C-alpha positions as CSV (number, residue, x, y, z in Angstrom):
1,M,-110.5,-104.7,-72.8
2,I,-107.2,-104.9,-71.0
3,K,-106.3,-108.0,-68.4
4,T,-103.8,-108.8,-66.2
5,Q,-102.5,-112.3,-65.2
6,V,-99.9,-112.9,-62.1
7,V,-98.7,-115.8,-62.3
8,E,-95.1,-117.1,-60.3
9,L,-92.1,-117.6,-62.3
10,R,-89.5,-120.5,-62.0
11,P,-86.4,-119.1,-63.5
12,N,-82.8,-120.8,-62.8
13,K,-79.6,-119.5,-60.9
14,I,-78.5,-117.5,-64.1
15,M,-81.8,-115.8,-64.5
16,Q,-82.3,-115.0,-61.3
17,R,-79.1,-113.1,-61.1
18,E,-80.0,-111.3,-64.3
19,L,-83.5,-110.3,-62.8
20,E,-82.0,-109.3,-59.6
21,R,-79.8,-106.7,-61.5
22,L,-82.3,-105.7,-63.8
23,C,-84.7,-104.9,-60.4
24,N,-81.7,-102.9,-59.1
25,Y,-81.4,-101.2,-62.5
26,R,-84.7,-100.7,-62.6
27,R,-84.5,-98.9,-58.3
28,Y,-81.4,-96.8,-59.8
29,C,-83.0,-95.4,-63.0
30,W,-85.9,-94.7,-60.8
31,N,-83.9,-92.5,-58.4
32,L,-81.8,-90.8,-60.7
33,A,-84.8,-89.5,-62.7
34,L,-86.3,-88.5,-59.3
35,A,-82.9,-86.5,-58.3
36,T,-82.9,-85.3,-61.8
37,W,-86.0,-84.1,-61.7
38,Q,-86.3,-82.3,-58.9
39,D,-82.8,-80.4,-59.7
40,M,-84.7,-79.6,-63.3
41,Y,-87.7,-77.9,-60.8
42,E,-85.7,-76.2,-58.4
43,A,-83.5,-74.8,-61.3
44,W,-86.5,-73.8,-63.3
45,T,-88.0,-72.2,-59.8
46,L,-85.1,-69.8,-59.6
47,D,-84.3,-68.9,-63.2
48,K,-87.6,-69.4,-65.6
49,D,-86.3,-67.8,-68.4
50,N,-83.3,-69.6,-68.9
51,N,-84.7,-73.0,-67.7
52,P,-87.1,-75.3,-69.1
53,S,-89.5,-77.2,-66.7
54,P,-88.9,-80.6,-66.1
55,N,-90.6,-83.1,-68.2
56,E,-90.5,-86.8,-69.3
57,H,-88.6,-86.6,-72.6
58,R,-86.3,-83.5,-71.1
59,V,-85.2,-86.1,-67.6
60,W,-85.2,-89.0,-70.5
61,D,-82.5,-87.3,-72.5
62,E,-80.5,-86.1,-69.2
63,L,-79.9,-89.7,-68.3
64,V,-79.4,-91.2,-71.7
65,N,-76.8,-88.5,-72.9
66,N,-75.1,-89.3,-69.5
67,K,-75.1,-93.0,-69.1
68,A,-72.1,-95.4,-68.0
69,D,-71.1,-98.2,-70.2
70,W,-72.4,-100.4,-67.7
71,Q,-75.7,-99.4,-68.2
72,F,-75.4,-100.1,-71.7
73,A,-75.2,-104.3,-71.2
74,L,-78.8,-103.4,-69.5
75,S,-82.2,-103.6,-70.9
76,A,-82.6,-99.5,-72.0
77,R,-86.4,-100.2,-71.8
78,C,-85.8,-100.7,-67.9
79,L,-84.9,-96.8,-68.4
80,Q,-87.8,-95.1,-69.9
81,L,-90.1,-97.1,-68.7
82,A,-88.9,-96.1,-65.2
83,V,-89.2,-92.4,-66.1
84,K,-92.1,-92.5,-68.4
85,D,-93.7,-94.0,-64.7
86,L,-91.9,-91.1,-62.9
87,A,-94.2,-89.1,-65.5
88,N,-97.0,-90.5,-64.4
89,A,-96.7,-90.0,-60.4
90,W,-95.7,-86.3,-60.9
91,K,-98.9,-85.7,-62.9
92,N,-101.0,-88.1,-60.2
93,F,-99.3,-86.0,-57.5
94,F,-101.5,-83.2,-58.9
95,D,-104.7,-84.5,-58.9
96,K,-105.9,-85.1,-55.2
97,T,-109.0,-88.0,-56.3
98,Q,-105.9,-90.6,-57.6
99,P,-106.2,-93.4,-55.0
100,D,-102.6,-93.7,-54.5
101,W,-102.1,-90.0,-54.4
102,G,-98.6,-88.6,-52.9
103,K,-95.2,-87.4,-53.9
104,P,-93.0,-89.3,-55.5
105,H,-90.4,-91.2,-53.3
106,F,-86.8,-92.6,-53.5
107,K,-86.4,-96.2,-53.6
108,S,-84.9,-98.2,-51.3
109,K,-83.0,-101.6,-51.5
110,K,-84.5,-102.7,-48.0
111,A,-87.9,-102.4,-49.6
112,P,-89.5,-106.5,-49.7
113,R,-90.8,-106.0,-53.3
114,Q,-88.5,-105.0,-55.6
115,G,-89.2,-105.2,-59.7
116,F,-88.9,-104.0,-63.1
117,K,-91.3,-103.1,-66.4
118,T,-90.8,-104.0,-70.0
119,D,-92.6,-103.9,-73.1
120,R,-90.6,-106.3,-74.7
121,A,-91.9,-109.5,-73.5
122,K,-93.0,-112.5,-75.3
123,I,-95.3,-115.5,-74.8
124,I,-93.4,-118.6,-77.2
125,N,-94.9,-122.0,-76.4
126,G,-96.2,-121.2,-72.8
127,K,-93.1,-119.6,-71.4
128,L,-92.0,-116.2,-71.1
129,R,-89.3,-114.3,-72.9
130,L,-87.1,-111.4,-72.4
131,D,-84.6,-109.5,-74.0
132,K,-81.6,-111.6,-73.6
133,P,-78.5,-109.8,-71.2
134,R,-75.4,-108.8,-72.9
135,G,-72.7,-111.7,-72.2
136,I,-75.2,-114.5,-71.3
137,K,-74.9,-117.4,-73.0
138,S,-77.6,-119.8,-71.6
139,W,-80.6,-118.1,-71.4
140,F,-83.8,-119.4,-71.7
141,D,-87.6,-118.9,-72.0
142,I,-89.0,-118.7,-68.0
143,P,-91.7,-121.0,-67.2
144,A,-94.1,-120.3,-65.1
145,Y,-96.0,-122.5,-62.5
146,E,-99.5,-122.0,-64.1
147,A,-100.5,-122.1,-67.6
148,L,-100.5,-118.3,-69.6
149,K,-103.7,-116.9,-70.6
150,M,-102.2,-114.8,-73.5
151,E,-100.6,-114.8,-77.1
152,E,-99.1,-111.2,-76.6
153,V,-98.0,-109.3,-73.7
154,K,-98.7,-105.5,-73.5
155,I,-96.7,-104.7,-70.5
156,A,-94.8,-107.3,-68.2
157,S,-93.8,-106.2,-64.8
158,I,-91.6,-108.8,-63.1
159,F,-91.0,-108.5,-58.8
160,R,-89.3,-110.2,-56.4
161,E,-91.0,-111.0,-52.5
162,R,-89.6,-113.3,-50.5
163,G,-87.0,-114.8,-52.8
164,H,-89.9,-115.7,-55.0
165,Y,-90.0,-114.0,-58.5
166,Y,-92.9,-113.1,-60.1
167,A,-94.9,-111.5,-63.6
168,A,-97.6,-109.3,-63.9
169,L,-98.9,-109.6,-67.4
170,S,-101.1,-107.4,-69.2
171,Y,-102.7,-108.2,-71.8
172,E,-105.9,-107.1,-74.8
173,E,-108.8,-109.7,-74.7
174,E,-112.4,-108.5,-76.3
175,A,-115.1,-108.0,-74.2
176,G,-117.3,-110.8,-73.7
177,L,-120.7,-109.5,-72.6
178,K,-122.6,-111.6,-69.6
179,A,-126.5,-112.3,-70.9
180,K,-128.7,-110.1,-69.4
181,T,-130.8,-111.6,-65.9
182,G,-133.5,-109.0,-65.2
183,K,-132.2,-108.6,-61.5
184,K,-130.9,-106.4,-59.9
185,T,-129.3,-105.8,-56.0
186,A,-127.5,-103.6,-53.8
187,I,-124.4,-104.0,-51.6
188,D,-123.7,-102.6,-48.2
189,V,-120.2,-102.8,-47.0
190,N,-119.7,-102.9,-43.4
191,V,-116.3,-103.7,-41.5
192,G,-115.9,-107.1,-41.4
193,H,-118.8,-108.3,-43.9
194,F,-120.7,-107.0,-46.8
195,N,-124.8,-106.9,-46.8
196,Y,-126.4,-107.6,-49.8
197,T,-130.1,-108.9,-50.9
198,E,-129.8,-112.4,-50.4
199,G,-127.6,-112.6,-47.0
200,K,-124.2,-111.1,-46.4
201,I,-120.5,-112.5,-46.7
202,N,-117.9,-112.3,-44.2
203,V,-114.8,-110.7,-45.5
204,L,-112.6,-111.7,-42.1
205,P,-112.8,-115.2,-41.8
206,A,-111.0,-117.2,-39.2
207,K,-108.0,-118.1,-40.4
208,L,-107.4,-114.5,-41.7
209,Q,-107.8,-113.3,-37.8
210,K,-105.7,-115.9,-37.2
211,L,-103.5,-114.9,-39.8
212,Y,-103.4,-111.0,-38.2
213,K,-102.7,-112.3,-35.3
214,R,-99.6,-114.0,-35.9
215,I,-98.8,-110.8,-37.9
216,K,-98.6,-108.8,-35.2
217,H,-96.4,-111.5,-33.0
218,Y,-94.1,-111.2,-36.0
219,Q,-94.3,-107.5,-35.9
220,R,-93.7,-106.8,-32.2
221,V,-90.3,-109.6,-32.2
222,L,-89.1,-107.3,-35.2
223,S,-90.2,-104.1,-33.1
224,K,-88.3,-105.4,-30.0
225,K,-85.2,-106.1,-31.7
226,R,-84.8,-103.2,-33.7
227,R,-85.2,-101.2,-30.6
228,V,-82.6,-103.2,-28.5
229,N,-79.9,-103.6,-31.5
230,G,-80.9,-100.2,-33.5
231,K,-79.7,-100.6,-36.9
232,S,-77.7,-103.7,-36.8
233,A,-80.9,-105.8,-36.1
234,S,-81.0,-106.2,-39.7
235,Q,-78.1,-108.0,-40.4
236,S,-78.7,-110.8,-38.3
237,N,-79.9,-113.8,-39.4
238,N,-82.5,-114.3,-37.4
239,Y,-84.1,-110.7,-37.9
240,L,-84.5,-112.0,-41.9
241,Q,-85.9,-115.3,-40.9
242,V,-88.5,-113.4,-39.2
243,R,-88.9,-110.6,-41.3
244,T,-89.6,-113.7,-44.2
245,K,-92.3,-115.2,-42.0
246,L,-93.8,-111.5,-41.3
247,Q,-94.2,-111.3,-45.5
248,R,-94.9,-114.5,-45.8
249,D,-98.1,-114.3,-43.6
250,Y,-98.9,-111.0,-45.3
251,R,-99.2,-112.5,-48.7
252,K,-101.0,-115.7,-47.5
253,A,-103.7,-112.6,-46.4
254,A,-103.4,-110.2,-49.3
255,N,-104.2,-114.1,-51.7
256,I,-106.9,-114.8,-49.3
257,Q,-108.9,-111.3,-49.7
258,N,-108.4,-111.4,-53.2
259,D,-109.4,-114.7,-54.0
260,L,-112.8,-113.9,-51.8
261,L,-113.5,-110.5,-53.1
262,Q,-112.8,-112.2,-57.2
263,K,-115.2,-114.8,-56.6
264,F,-117.9,-112.5,-54.6
265,T,-117.3,-110.1,-57.4
266,T,-117.5,-112.5,-60.1
267,E,-120.9,-113.7,-58.4
268,H,-122.3,-110.4,-58.9
269,V,-121.6,-109.2,-62.5
270,N,-123.4,-112.8,-63.0
271,N,-126.4,-113.2,-61.7
272,Y,-127.7,-108.9,-61.9
273,D,-127.6,-106.6,-64.4
274,Q,-127.6,-103.4,-61.9
275,I,-125.8,-103.0,-59.0
276,V,-125.8,-100.6,-56.1
277,I,-123.1,-99.8,-53.8
278,E,-122.0,-96.3,-51.7
279,D,-119.8,-93.9,-52.6
280,L,-117.8,-94.0,-49.6
281,N,-114.9,-91.6,-48.9
282,V,-112.9,-94.3,-47.7
283,K,-109.6,-92.0,-46.9
284,Q,-111.4,-89.6,-45.1
285,M,-113.4,-92.4,-42.9
286,M,-109.8,-93.9,-42.0
287,M,-108.3,-90.4,-40.9
288,T,-111.4,-90.6,-37.8
289,H,-109.3,-93.6,-36.4
290,V,-112.9,-95.0,-35.9
291,A,-112.1,-98.6,-36.7
292,S,-109.7,-97.3,-38.9
293,K,-107.8,-100.7,-39.3
294,G,-111.1,-102.9,-39.4
295,M,-112.1,-100.7,-42.3
296,Q,-108.5,-101.2,-44.0
297,R,-108.6,-105.1,-43.6
298,S,-112.1,-104.7,-45.1
299,L,-110.8,-103.6,-48.6
300,F,-113.7,-100.9,-48.9
301,G,-111.4,-99.5,-51.6
302,K,-110.1,-102.3,-53.6
303,F,-113.9,-103.9,-53.7
304,R,-115.1,-101.2,-56.0
305,Q,-112.1,-100.9,-58.3
306,V,-112.7,-104.8,-58.7
307,L,-116.7,-104.5,-59.2
308,T,-116.7,-101.6,-61.3
309,Y,-114.1,-102.6,-63.9
310,K,-116.3,-106.1,-63.9
311,C,-119.1,-104.3,-64.5
312,E,-117.4,-102.8,-67.7
313,W,-116.6,-105.7,-69.1
314,Y,-119.3,-107.5,-69.1
315,G,-121.8,-104.8,-69.6
316,K,-123.4,-104.6,-66.4
317,E,-124.8,-101.2,-64.8
318,L,-123.0,-100.2,-61.7
319,I,-125.1,-97.5,-59.7
320,L,-123.1,-95.2,-56.7
321,A,-125.3,-94.0,-54.3
322,D,-124.3,-90.4,-53.3
323,K,-122.0,-89.5,-49.9
324,T,-124.8,-87.4,-48.8
325,Y,-127.5,-90.8,-49.0
326,P,-129.0,-91.4,-45.8
327,S,-128.9,-95.1,-46.3
328,T,-128.4,-96.1,-42.5
329,Q,-130.9,-93.7,-41.1
330,R,-133.7,-93.5,-43.7
331,C,-136.7,-95.6,-42.6
332,A,-137.5,-98.5,-45.9
333,N,-140.9,-98.9,-45.5
334,C,-141.8,-95.0,-45.3
335,G,-139.2,-92.9,-45.9
336,Y,-138.3,-91.2,-42.8
337,V,-134.7,-89.8,-42.2
338,K,-133.4,-89.7,-38.6
339,T,-131.6,-86.6,-37.8
340,G,-130.0,-84.9,-34.3
341,A,-130.1,-87.4,-31.6
342,D,-132.6,-89.5,-33.7
343,K,-129.4,-91.1,-35.4
344,I,-128.1,-94.1,-35.0
345,T,-124.3,-94.6,-34.4
346,L,-121.8,-97.0,-33.6
347,Q,-123.0,-97.0,-30.4
348,G,-126.4,-97.3,-30.8
349,N,-129.3,-94.5,-30.0
350,R,-128.8,-93.3,-26.1
351,K,-131.7,-91.1,-26.4
352,H,-134.1,-94.3,-27.5
353,G,-131.7,-97.0,-25.8
354,T,-131.6,-99.1,-29.3
355,K,-128.5,-100.8,-30.3
356,H,-126.3,-100.5,-33.1
357,N,-126.9,-102.7,-35.5
358,E,-131.2,-102.1,-34.6
359,Y,-133.2,-100.0,-36.6
360,I,-136.5,-99.0,-35.3
361,C,-138.6,-96.2,-37.5
362,Y,-140.1,-93.3,-34.7
363,E,-142.7,-92.5,-37.4
364,C,-144.5,-95.7,-38.6
365,G,-143.1,-98.5,-36.2
366,Y,-140.6,-100.3,-38.7
367,S,-138.4,-102.8,-37.4
368,N,-135.2,-104.3,-38.8
369,D,-131.8,-105.0,-39.2
370,R,-129.4,-101.7,-39.8
371,D,-127.7,-103.4,-42.4
372,D,-130.5,-105.1,-44.3
373,N,-132.9,-101.8,-44.0
374,A,-129.6,-100.0,-45.7
375,V,-129.4,-102.6,-48.3
376,L,-133.2,-101.8,-49.0
377,N,-132.9,-98.1,-49.4
378,L,-129.7,-98.7,-51.3
379,L,-132.0,-101.1,-53.5
380,A,-134.8,-98.0,-53.9
381,L,-132.1,-96.2,-56.2
382,T,-132.2,-99.0,-59.0
383,K,-134.9,-98.2,-62.1
C-alpha cells in the first residue's frame, strides 16, 4: 500500500534559493502547458482533420522542443510531472464524481502555497536528497525536523508555506492487517460533533473556535486594507505581516483537525471490524447554505476519505448507508419512518412541538436523542 509522510524541511539559504527557483519553474511549466493545451484544443475544434486533439505526450513534446536555454539548468522531471498532473486534471474535469472536480486554471505567483514534484528523490542517512542543480557546488542533503519513515521515495512533493518548506513523501509499505475484535460500530456525522456507539467526539473544540475567531479578525483587516488601498495594499509590509499571521492560523487549525481525525479513525479501525457511516452528498448539502460553514469546518468529506483508506489498509469493513436511508427519521425500536409534517428538521417539529435533537416515535412512544437514534439505525445495517 502507498502511504505519505509530510515533514518540515530545514534547508540552508542556498537550498532555499534553489527550492524557490524550482517552485517558480513548476508554476511556469504548468501555465505554459495549460496555455499550449488550450491552443491545441482550439485548433482541433476548428479543423479536426489537420490538427490532432491535445494529450499529455503532444503537449510535452511541444514544450520540450521549444525549451529556452535557461530551462536546461533546471530539473527536466519538474516539467514532465507538471504536464502529467495537467493531463490528470483534464481527465478529472470530465468526471464530476471527483472530490476536487473543476476546470484546470493557471497558477498564481501570489498563491500562499508554491511547490514542485520530483520522482528522483532519495533518502540518504535520514536526509532528503534531490537532484543537484547545475552550477551549484555546495549542495547537501536536506534534513527534516522529524525522522523519515521510509527508505525509498516514490514521489516527493516539495512546497513552501509562510516561508517554511515541507515535503510530502509517498512510499510503499506492506499492508499490516489489524487483529479481529468481533465488534461493530456506527458513526453519525453532525455539524460540530460525531456520534458513535460509545459516545461522541467534538470536532470543533474550544481552541479551534478561538482560532476561527482570530482568522475572522485577520480576514476583516486584510479586506479593509484592500478596500482602502486597492491593489497597492499587498505591497505594504503591514499587509504582508497580517497575511502571514492569517496563514499561520489556518495552518494551526488544519493541524488540530487533522490530528483529531487521525486519532479518531485509528481508534475505530483498531477496535472494530465493521464500521457504518452515511453516504452523504457533501457538495449538495453545502450548496443549500444551511450551516454550510459548519459542515465545511466539520470535515465530513475528509473524515470519510481517511476512514476509507485506513479500513482498506488494515482489512476492516466499511459499510456505507444509502443516501436515501432515513437514519434520522426512522425509529430504532419499531422501524416506523416519519414522513411529511411528522419529519424532524433543524428547527424540530412544529406539528408535535418537539426540539431538533429529540426523537419521539408516534407509533410506539419510543424516545431518544435524535443522533443516538440515528446511530442505532445505522448499526442495524451491519451483518
